VEXDREN-2710 file (C-alpha; in Angstrom, 1 decimal):
% VEXDREN-2710
k/r/px/py/pz
1/MET/51.5/151.3/47.7
2/VAL/47.9/150.7/47.7
3/LYS/47.8/149.4/44.2
4/GLY/50.3/146.8/45.1
5/TYR/48.5/145.8/48.2
6/ALA/45.1/145.4/46.2
7/MET/47.2/143.4/43.7
8/ARG/48.3/141.2/46.6
9/ARG/44.9/140.7/47.8
10/HIS/43.6/139.9/44.3
11/VAL/46.3/137.1/44.0
12/LEU/45.7/135.8/47.3
13/ALA/41.9/135.7/46.5
14/LEU/42.6/133.7/43.5
15/MET/44.8/131.3/45.2
16/THR/42.2/130.9/48.0
17/ILE/39.5/130.1/45.1
18/HIS/42.0/127.8/43.5
19/LEU/42.8/126.0/46.8
20/LEU/38.9/125.7/47.5
21/CYS/38.5/124.1/44.1
22/VAL/41.3/121.6/44.7
23/VAL/39.9/120.9/48.2
24/ALA/36.6/120.4/46.8
25/SER/37.9/118.0/43.9
26/LEU/39.9/116.0/46.4
27/THR/36.9/115.6/48.7
28/HIS/34.5/114.8/45.8
29/ALA/37.2/111.9/44.8
30/ALA/37.7/110.7/48.5
31/ASP/34.5/110.2/49.9
32/ALA/33.1/107.4/47.5
33/PRO/33.4/104.1/49.3
34/SER/35.4/101.4/47.4
35/LEU/33.4/98.8/45.5
36/ASP/33.3/95.3/47.1
37/LEU/31.6/92.5/45.3
38/LYS/33.2/89.6/46.7
39/GLY/31.2/86.2/46.2
40/VAL/28.9/88.1/43.7
41/ARG/28.0/86.5/40.6
42/VAL/27.6/88.7/37.6
43/LEU/26.2/88.0/34.1
44/VAL/27.0/90.5/31.4
45/CYS/24.8/90.4/28.5
46/ALA/26.4/93.0/26.5
47/GLY/28.0/91.2/23.5
48/TYR/30.5/93.5/22.0
49/PHE/34.0/92.3/20.6
50/ASP/36.3/91.0/23.5
51/LEU/33.6/91.5/26.3
52/MET/35.5/89.8/29.2
53/ASN/38.8/91.9/28.7
54/ILE/37.3/95.5/28.6
55/PRO/38.1/97.6/31.6
56/ALA/34.6/97.7/32.9
57/VAL/34.6/93.8/33.4
58/ARG/37.9/94.0/34.7
59/ARG/36.9/96.4/37.3
60/LEU/34.0/94.0/38.5
61/GLN/36.6/91.1/38.6
62/ALA/38.9/93.4/40.7
63/ALA/36.2/94.3/43.2
64/GLY/35.7/90.2/43.7
65/ALA/32.8/89.5/41.3
66/GLU/32.8/86.2/39.3
67/VAL/31.8/87.5/35.9
68/ARG/30.5/85.4/32.8
69/LYS/29.2/86.7/29.6
70/GLY/25.9/85.6/28.0
71/ASP/23.2/86.5/25.4
72/LEU/20.1/88.1/26.6
73/GLY/18.3/87.0/23.6
74/THR/18.9/83.1/24.6
75/LEU/18.6/83.8/28.3
76/THR/16.8/81.0/30.2
77/TRP/15.8/80.6/33.8
78/ASP/18.4/77.8/34.4
79/ALA/21.3/80.2/33.4
80/ALA/19.8/83.3/35.0
81/LYS/19.4/81.7/38.5
82/GLN/23.0/81.1/38.8
83/TYR/23.9/84.9/39.1
84/HIS/23.1/87.8/41.6
85/ILE/23.1/90.7/38.9
86/ILE/22.5/90.6/35.1
87/ILE/24.1/93.7/33.4
88/ALA/22.4/94.0/30.0
89/ILE/22.8/96.4/27.0
90/ALA/19.5/96.4/25.5
91/GLN/18.8/94.5/22.4
92/SER/15.7/93.1/20.7
93/PRO/14.7/89.7/21.6
94/PRO/14.5/87.2/18.6
95/GLU/11.1/86.9/17.0
96/THR/11.1/83.1/18.1
97/PRO/10.0/81.2/20.9
98/ALA/13.2/81.2/22.5
99/GLY/12.7/85.3/22.4
100/ALA/9.6/85.1/24.2
101/ALA/11.2/82.8/26.8
102/SER/14.1/85.1/27.4
103/VAL/11.8/87.8/28.3
104/ALA/9.9/85.7/30.8
105/ALA/13.3/84.3/32.1
106/LEU/14.4/88.0/33.0
107/GLU/11.4/88.9/34.6
108/GLN/11.4/85.6/36.8
109/PHE/15.1/86.3/37.8
110/VAL/14.1/89.7/39.2
111/LYS/11.0/88.6/40.8
112/ALA/13.1/85.9/42.5
113/GLY/15.5/88.3/43.7
114/GLY/18.0/89.2/41.1
115/GLY/19.4/92.5/40.3
116/LEU/19.0/94.0/36.8
117/LEU/21.2/96.9/35.7
118/PHE/19.8/97.7/32.1
119/PHE/21.2/100.1/29.7
120/ARG/19.8/102.1/26.9
121/HIS/19.1/100.5/23.3
122/TYR/22.3/99.9/21.2
123/TYR/22.1/100.5/17.5
124/TYR/18.7/99.7/16.2
125/SER/17.1/97.7/18.9
126/GLU/13.7/99.4/18.9
127/LYS/11.9/96.4/20.2
128/ALA/14.3/95.9/23.4
129/ASP/11.3/97.3/25.4
130/GLN/9.7/94.0/25.2
131/TYR/12.4/93.2/28.2
132/LEU/11.1/96.2/30.2
133/ALA/7.5/95.9/29.7
134/PRO/6.8/93.4/32.7
135/PHE/8.4/95.8/34.8
136/GLY/6.2/98.8/33.7
137/ALA/9.1/100.6/31.8
138/SER/10.3/101.6/28.3
139/MET/13.1/103.5/26.8
140/PRO/11.7/105.6/23.9
141/TRP/13.9/105.4/20.7
142/GLU/14.8/109.1/21.5
143/LEU/17.7/111.3/22.3
144/ILE/18.2/113.9/24.9
145/ARG/19.4/117.3/24.0
146/ASP/20.4/120.2/26.3
147/PRO/22.5/122.9/24.2
148/ALA/22.2/125.3/27.1
149/HIS/24.3/123.0/29.3
150/ALA/26.5/121.3/26.9
151/PHE/30.2/120.5/26.7
152/THR/32.1/119.0/23.6
153/GLN/35.4/117.0/24.0
154/PRO/37.8/119.0/21.9
155/THR/39.8/115.9/20.7
156/GLY/39.3/112.4/19.7
157/PHE/35.7/111.4/19.0
158/ARG/34.7/115.1/19.8
159/LEU/31.8/113.7/21.9
160/SER/29.1/116.0/23.2
161/TYR/28.1/115.9/26.9
162/ALA/25.3/117.8/29.0
163/TYR/25.1/118.5/32.8
164/THR/22.5/118.0/35.1
165/ASP/22.0/118.5/38.8
166/GLN/18.5/117.2/38.9
167/VAL/19.3/114.3/41.1
168/ALA/16.6/112.7/43.6
169/ALA/18.0/112.5/47.2
170/GLY/17.1/109.9/49.5
171/HIS/17.9/106.8/47.7
172/SER/20.7/104.4/48.0
173/VAL/21.7/104.9/44.1
174/THR/22.1/108.5/44.2
175/GLU/23.9/108.7/47.9
176/GLY/26.6/111.2/47.4
177/VAL/25.6/111.9/43.9
178/LYS/25.6/115.8/43.2
179/GLY/25.5/115.9/39.5
180/ILE/26.6/114.2/36.4
181/TRP/27.6/114.6/33.0
182/TYR/25.7/112.3/30.3
183/SER/26.1/111.6/26.6
184/ALA/24.3/114.2/24.5
185/ARG/25.5/113.7/20.9
186/ASP/23.1/114.2/18.1
187/GLY/23.7/110.7/16.7
188/PHE/22.2/107.4/17.4
189/LEU/25.4/106.0/18.9
190/PHE/26.5/108.1/21.5
191/HIS/23.4/109.6/23.1
192/THR/21.1/109.3/26.0
193/SER/17.6/108.0/26.0
194/PRO/14.8/109.1/28.2
195/VAL/13.1/106.5/30.4
196/LYS/9.2/106.1/30.6
197/VAL/8.1/104.4/34.0
198/SER/5.1/103.6/35.7
199/ASN/4.4/105.1/39.2
200/ASP/6.1/101.9/40.7
201/TRP/9.5/103.4/39.8
202/ARG/11.4/106.2/41.4
203/VAL/12.9/108.6/38.9
204/LEU/16.4/109.3/40.1
205/VAL/18.1/111.7/37.5
206/THR/16.3/113.9/34.9
207/GLY/17.9/116.5/32.6
208/ALA/17.8/120.2/33.4
209/LYS/14.6/122.1/32.6
210/ASP/16.1/123.2/29.3
211/ALA/16.8/119.7/28.1
212/SER/14.2/117.8/25.9
213/SER/13.9/114.5/24.1
214/HIS/13.7/114.1/20.1
215/TRP/13.1/111.1/17.9
216/VAL/16.1/109.1/16.6
217/GLY/16.3/108.3/13.0
218/GLY/18.1/108.9/9.8
219/LEU/21.9/109.1/9.0
220/HIS/22.2/113.0/9.7
221/GLU/20.0/115.2/11.5
222/GLU/16.5/114.2/10.4
223/HIS/15.5/113.3/13.8
224/LEU/16.0/116.7/15.2
225/SER/13.1/118.1/13.6
226/LYS/10.7/115.6/15.4
227/PRO/10.1/116.3/19.1
228/GLY/9.9/113.3/21.5
229/VAL/8.1/112.5/24.5
230/TYR/9.5/115.0/26.9
231/GLY/9.6/118.7/26.2
232/SER/11.4/119.5/29.5
233/ALA/13.5/117.7/32.1
234/PRO/13.4/114.1/30.4
235/PRO/14.1/111.5/33.1
236/PHE/17.0/109.0/32.1
237/ILE/17.8/107.2/35.4
238/ALA/15.3/105.2/37.4
239/ALA/15.0/102.4/40.0
240/ARG/12.4/100.2/41.5
241/GLU/11.8/97.0/43.4
242/TYR/10.1/94.1/41.8
243/GLY/9.3/91.1/43.6
244/ALA/12.2/90.1/45.8
245/GLY/14.5/91.9/43.2
246/SER/15.3/95.3/41.8
247/VAL/16.0/97.1/38.5
248/VAL/17.9/100.2/37.6
249/LEU/17.5/101.7/34.2
250/ILE/20.3/103.9/32.8
251/GLY/19.6/105.8/29.6
252/ILE/23.3/107.0/29.1
253/SER/25.1/105.5/26.1
254/PRO/26.8/102.3/27.2
255/MET/29.7/103.5/25.0
256/GLU/30.5/105.9/27.7
257/VAL/29.1/104.2/31.0
258/PHE/29.9/100.6/30.2
259/TYR/31.9/99.8/27.2
260/GLY/34.3/102.8/27.5
261/GLN/35.0/102.8/31.1
262/GLY/38.7/103.5/31.5
263/LEU/39.6/103.7/27.8
264/PRO/41.7/106.6/26.9
265/ALA/39.4/107.8/24.0
266/TYR/36.4/108.5/26.2
267/LYS/38.8/110.1/28.9
268/ASP/35.8/109.2/31.6
269/ILE/34.4/112.4/31.1
270/ALA/30.8/111.1/31.8
271/MET/32.0/108.7/34.6
272/GLU/34.1/111.1/36.5
273/LYS/36.0/114.0/35.1
274/GLY/33.4/116.1/33.5
275/ASP/34.3/119.4/31.7
276/GLY/37.3/120.0/33.9
277/LEU/35.2/122.6/36.1
278/ARG/32.3/120.3/37.4
279/PRO/33.2/116.6/38.0
280/SER/30.7/114.0/37.1
281/ASP/29.3/111.4/39.8
282/THR/28.2/109.0/37.2
283/LYS/30.8/106.5/38.5
284/ARG/29.2/106.7/42.0
285/LEU/25.8/106.3/40.6
286/TYR/26.9/103.1/38.7
287/GLU/28.7/101.6/41.6
288/ASN/25.8/102.7/44.0
289/SER/23.4/100.9/41.6
290/LEU/25.5/97.7/41.7
291/ARG/25.4/97.7/45.6
292/TRP/21.8/98.2/45.9
293/LEU/21.1/95.4/43.5
294/VAL/23.4/93.1/45.3
295/THR/21.5/93.9/48.7
296/HIS/18.4/92.4/47.3
297/ALA/20.2/89.5/45.5
298/VAL/22.3/88.3/48.5
299/ALA/19.0/88.0/50.4
300/SER/17.5/85.5/48.1
301/LYS/17.8/81.8/48.1
302/GLU/16.6/81.3/44.5
303/VAL/19.3/83.3/42.7
304/GLY/23.0/83.0/42.8
305/GLN/22.5/79.2/42.9
306/GLY/24.3/76.2/41.2
307/GLU/27.9/75.7/40.0
308/LEU/29.3/78.2/37.4
309/LYS/31.1/76.8/34.5
310/LEU/34.8/77.7/34.3
311/LEU/35.7/80.9/33.0
312/GLU/37.1/80.1/29.2
313/ASN/38.8/83.3/28.2
314/ASP/40.3/82.4/24.7
315/TRP/41.3/86.1/24.2
316/ALA/43.6/86.1/27.0
317/LYS/45.6/83.3/25.5
318/PRO/48.6/84.0/23.3
319/HIS/47.8/82.7/19.8
320/LEU/51.1/81.4/18.1
321/VAL/50.5/80.7/14.4
322/ASP/52.9/78.7/12.2
323/TRP/52.7/80.7/9.0
324/SER/55.0/78.2/7.1
325/LYS/52.0/75.8/7.1
326/ASP/48.5/76.2/5.3
327/VAL/46.6/77.7/8.1
328/PHE/43.6/78.3/6.3
329/GLY/43.0/74.7/5.1
330/GLY/43.4/75.6/1.4
331/ASP/44.8/78.3/-0.7
332/LEU/42.1/80.9/-0.4
333/CYS/44.5/83.6/-2.3
334/LYS/47.6/82.5/-4.2
335/ASN/48.6/85.8/-5.2
336/PRO/47.3/88.7/-3.1
337/ALA/46.7/91.8/-4.9
338/ARG/49.4/94.5/-4.3
339/GLY/49.0/98.1/-4.3
340/VAL/50.2/101.6/-3.2
341/ILE/48.4/104.1/-1.1
342/GLY/49.2/107.8/-1.4
343/ALA/49.6/108.7/-5.2
344/HIS/49.2/112.6/-5.8
345/SER/48.6/113.9/-9.1
346/ALA/48.9/117.4/-10.7
347/LEU/45.4/117.8/-10.0
348/SER/46.4/118.9/-6.4
349/ASP/50.1/119.0/-5.4
350/GLY/51.7/116.1/-7.6
351/LYS/53.8/116.5/-10.8
352/ALA/52.2/113.9/-12.9
353/THR/48.8/113.4/-14.3
354/PRO/46.3/110.9/-13.0
355/PRO/46.6/108.9/-16.4
356/ALA/50.2/108.9/-16.1
357/MET/50.5/107.8/-12.5
358/ILE/48.0/105.0/-13.4
359/GLU/50.0/103.8/-16.4
360/LYS/53.2/103.8/-14.4
361/ALA/51.6/101.7/-11.6
362/LYS/50.5/99.1/-14.4
363/GLY/53.9/99.1/-15.8
364/ILE/55.7/98.3/-12.6
365/GLY/53.3/95.5/-11.9
366/LEU/51.0/97.0/-9.2
367/GLN/47.5/95.6/-9.1
368/TRP/46.0/98.7/-7.7
369/VAL/46.7/102.2/-6.5
370/ALA/44.7/104.7/-4.4
371/PHE/45.0/108.4/-5.1
372/THR/45.0/110.6/-1.9
373/GLU/44.9/114.2/-3.3
374/ARG/45.4/117.1/-1.2
375/LEU/42.1/118.6/0.0
376/GLU/43.4/122.1/0.1
377/SER/44.0/122.0/-3.5
378/PHE/41.0/120.1/-4.5
379/SER/37.3/121.0/-5.5
380/PRO/34.1/119.1/-6.2
381/ALA/34.8/119.5/-10.1
382/LYS/38.3/118.0/-9.7
383/TRP/36.8/115.2/-7.7
384/GLU/34.5/114.2/-10.3
385/GLN/37.2/114.4/-12.9
386/LEU/39.5/111.9/-10.9
387/ARG/36.6/109.6/-10.2
388/LYS/35.9/109.3/-13.9
389/ILE/39.6/108.8/-14.8
390/CYS/39.8/106.2/-12.2
391/LYS/36.5/104.3/-13.3
392/GLU/37.7/104.3/-16.8
393/SER/41.2/103.0/-16.2
394/SER/39.9/100.1/-13.9
395/THR/39.4/96.6/-15.1
396/PRO/38.9/93.3/-13.4
397/ASP/42.7/93.0/-13.2
398/PHE/43.6/96.6/-12.0
399/ALA/41.8/99.0/-9.8
400/ALA/42.3/103.0/-9.7
401/LEU/40.8/104.4/-6.8
402/PRO/40.2/108.3/-6.2
403/GLY/41.1/109.6/-2.7
404/LEU/41.7/112.6/-0.6
405/ASP/44.5/113.6/1.7
406/TYR/42.8/116.0/4.4
407/GLU/43.2/117.7/7.9
408/ASP/40.8/117.5/10.8
409/ASN/40.0/120.1/13.1
410/ALA/42.6/119.1/15.6
411/GLY/45.4/119.3/12.7
412/ALA/45.6/115.5/12.3
413/ARG/46.0/114.3/8.6
414/TYR/44.1/111.5/7.3
415/VAL/43.7/109.4/3.9
416/VAL/40.4/108.3/2.8
417/PHE/39.7/106.5/-0.8
418/GLY/37.2/104.9/-2.8
419/ASP/34.5/105.7/-5.1
420/PHE/32.3/108.1/-3.0
421/ASP/30.5/111.4/-3.4
422/TRP/32.2/114.7/-2.5
423/PRO/31.3/115.2/1.2
424/PRO/28.5/117.6/2.0
425/GLU/29.1/121.2/3.0
426/LYS/28.2/120.6/6.8
427/VAL/31.5/118.4/7.4
428/PHE/34.1/121.0/6.1
429/SER/35.5/124.0/8.1
430/GLU/34.3/127.5/7.1
431/ASP/37.3/127.9/4.8
432/LYS/36.6/124.6/3.2
433/LYS/40.1/123.5/3.8
434/LYS/39.4/121.0/6.6
435/ILE/37.0/118.2/7.3
436/VAL/36.0/118.7/11.0
437/GLU/33.8/115.6/11.3
438/PRO/35.9/112.6/10.2
439/GLN/33.3/110.1/11.4
440/TRP/31.1/111.4/8.6
441/TRP/32.7/108.7/6.3
442/PHE/31.1/106.2/8.3
443/ASN/27.8/107.1/6.5
444/ILE/28.9/106.3/3.0
445/ASN/29.5/102.5/3.6
446/THR/32.9/103.0/5.3
447/PRO/35.3/103.5/2.7
448/PRO/39.0/103.0/4.1
449/ASN/39.7/106.1/6.2
450/GLY/42.7/106.7/8.6
451/PRO/45.2/108.9/9.8
452/TYR/48.8/109.0/8.4
453/ASP/52.3/110.1/10.0
454/ALA/50.6/109.4/13.2
455/GLY/53.8/109.8/15.4
456/HIS/53.9/113.5/14.4
457/SER/50.2/114.2/15.0
458/PRO/49.0/116.5/17.7
459/LEU/46.5/113.6/18.6
460/ARG/47.4/110.5/20.5
461/PRO/46.5/107.1/19.0
462/TRP/43.5/106.7/21.0
463/ASP/42.3/110.2/20.2
464/PHE/41.6/109.6/16.6
465/SER/38.1/109.7/15.7
466/MET/36.0/107.1/13.7
467/TYR/39.1/105.5/11.5
468/ASN/39.1/101.9/10.2
469/PHE/42.7/101.9/9.0
470/TRP/46.1/102.7/10.9
471/PRO/49.3/103.4/9.2
472/VAL/52.2/101.3/10.4
473/SER/54.4/103.0/8.2
474/THR/54.3/106.5/6.3
475/THR/56.7/107.6/3.8
476/VAL/56.6/110.9/2.0
477/ALA/58.3/111.7/-1.3
478/GLY/60.8/108.8/-0.7
479/LYS/61.5/109.6/3.0
480/LYS/60.1/107.4/5.7
481/VAL/58.6/109.9/8.4
482/ASP/56.9/107.6/10.8
483/GLU/56.6/103.9/12.0
484/SER/53.6/103.1/14.0
485/VAL/53.5/99.3/14.7
486/GLU/53.4/99.7/18.6
487/PRO/50.3/102.0/18.4
488/PHE/48.8/99.7/16.1
489/ARG/49.2/96.8/18.5
490/TYR/47.9/98.9/21.2
491/LEU/44.7/99.8/19.3
492/GLN/44.1/96.2/18.6
493/GLY/44.5/95.6/22.2
494/ILE/41.7/98.1/23.0
495/GLN/39.6/96.5/20.5
496/ASP/39.6/99.3/18.1
497/ASP/40.7/96.7/15.3
498/PRO/41.8/98.9/12.7
499/PHE/43.3/97.4/9.5
500/PRO/47.1/97.9/8.9
501/MET/48.0/100.3/6.2
502/ALA/51.4/101.5/4.6
503/VAL/50.9/105.1/3.2
504/GLU/53.4/106.2/0.6
505/MET/52.9/109.7/-0.6
506/CYS/54.1/109.8/-4.2
507/PHE/54.3/113.0/-6.3
508/ASP/55.6/111.5/-9.4
509/GLU/56.2/108.4/-11.4
510/ALA/59.8/107.8/-10.0
511/GLN/58.4/108.1/-6.4
512/LEU/55.5/105.5/-7.1
513/SER/58.1/103.1/-8.8
514/ALA/60.3/103.3/-5.7
515/ALA/57.1/102.9/-3.3
516/ALA/56.3/99.9/-5.3
517/GLY/59.5/98.2/-4.0
518/ARG/59.3/99.0/-0.3
519/MET/56.2/98.3/1.9
520/CYS/52.9/97.7/-0.3
521/ASN/49.4/97.0/0.7
522/PHE/48.0/93.7/-0.1
523/ILE/44.3/92.5/-0.2
524/THR/43.5/88.8/-0.1
525/GLN/42.1/88.3/-3.5
526/ASP/44.1/87.3/-6.6
527/ALA/42.6/90.1/-8.7
528/PRO/41.2/93.4/-7.3
529/GLY/38.0/93.6/-9.2
530/ASP/35.9/96.4/-7.9
531/LEU/38.2/97.4/-5.2
532/SER/35.7/100.1/-4.0
533/ALA/32.9/97.4/-3.4
534/PHE/35.2/95.2/-1.9
535/TYR/36.5/97.6/0.8
536/ARG/33.0/98.7/1.6
537/ASN/31.8/95.2/2.0
538/GLY/34.9/94.4/4.1
539/MET/34.5/96.9/6.7
END
C-alpha cells in the first residue's frame, strides 16, 4: 500500500513537472509581441539566390514592410535614403572608388537616422570590416566554440549549436530575451563570429564563460589549433546609437538567422526551438532589433524619403517555355551525351567485372557510365583499382567514372561519382561502413553527390545534407523502387537547386542494357570528354 502510494506521488510529481514545462513553454511563446512594420521601408543587401521569396523576407512583408533587394557593394546615398532599415550580410566592398563610396553611403545613412542590422561575414569576406570601421566595430574572422554547452542536430545538416544565457538586461533589443542557441559549427559557413566594439557600443549577448573564439581558415580543422581574440565569453551581439540612427551587429550565421528562417532543414533551432529542453529567444531578439532600429528611423526626416521603384519579382512569375522552338538561339548541343548512373561490379556486390560493364555500356551506345560500388564491400585498394580501370577505359568520346554507394549516419543512402581520392578516415563511422559526414564531399571540388531511393529514406527531402543531385527516379536490379519528382520540385522551390538524376542500380550486363532503354541521364555536350572535370566545373 505504501509502495503504491509512493508510486502515485512519483507519477503525480512527474506530471506536475511536465505541466510546468508545458506552461513555461506556452508562456515563452505567447508573451512575444507581434511584429508591426507597416509603412517601414527595408533594403535587404544579402544577395543569395532568389532573395525576395525566402521566408525571412516574406515575414517582413507580412509584417507590413516594403522590401527591396540591393547590393551593399554599390550602395549610394541616393539609394540608401529611400529606406528606414538596411539589412546587410557582410561582404567585402569592391576595391574601386564605388566600393569606398558604398562604405561612406552606409555611414551617412545611419548618421541621418537609418537603422542598420548587420550580420556576420559570409564566405570569405575578411575585408567586410571596412563597413563597420566608421562605427567603431569589427567582426574578427573567427568562430566561437563552446563544447560544454553544445547540441548537434541529429538529422539533416547535423549542425551544431551552443547555448548562452549571458544576455544583458535593460536594453530594448534584449527585452524578454532569456537565452539563445547560436550556430557553433567548426566550419566557416555555419558558425558564429565574435564582435569587437568600442566603448560606444552596448554588448548585449556573449557566449558562456567556457566559450572561446578561434581563427577561421582551411578546409578542415586547421583553424582549431589557432586561438582567437577571446579566450572566454566572446561577445557576438552588440548595439549602439550613431548620429540620429542605430546599428545592431549579429555574429550568428546568417544561414540560420536570416536565410534559413522557416526552412525545414534548419528546424528553427537557433530562432525558437532550441534543443527541445531549452527554447531559443533569437527570433525575439531579431524582431526586437527591427523595432528598435525603426524607432530611430521613423523619427528622421532624412531617411525613408523618395518614391520607391515598383517591385519587379521575376521569380514569382510562371515561366512557360515552348521547347519545340530553339530557345537557346542556336544548337548548343545537338546530341547530349547519354549515360547511366549506378553500375555495380564484382569488386563489390555486382556479378560482372568493371571492364565487362564498361564494354557493355559502349556496345549499347552509351557515352558514359558511372559506377556506384557498395561502400561496405569496398576498400582503398579496390578504389584505386577501379579508378585505374575507369581512367584507362575513358576516351574523348566515352567516359567511365568510379563511384560509391554509401550510407550516412541516419541510414540514408547516397551515390557519389567522379575521379577523387579515397575519403579521409575522419569522415567514416568507427566500423568504416558508413560516411557520417556527407558534406565532406564539398571539399573535393563538388563531385556529383546525392541520395537515392529517397521515398524510403529515414530522412525527409529537406533533411538531406549537402547534396547537389536529387534522384527523380530510382531503379534497383530492373525494378523501379521510387519516384521523387514532387520532392525535386519542392527542393527547387526552396532554392536548394539540386540537379535531377536517375539512379539505375545495375548488377550485371543485362540490367545495364535494360537501364539504357529506360530513364537515362544526359549532359549538355556532344561528347563527354573529361566528365569528372565537367561535373566539378559545373557545380
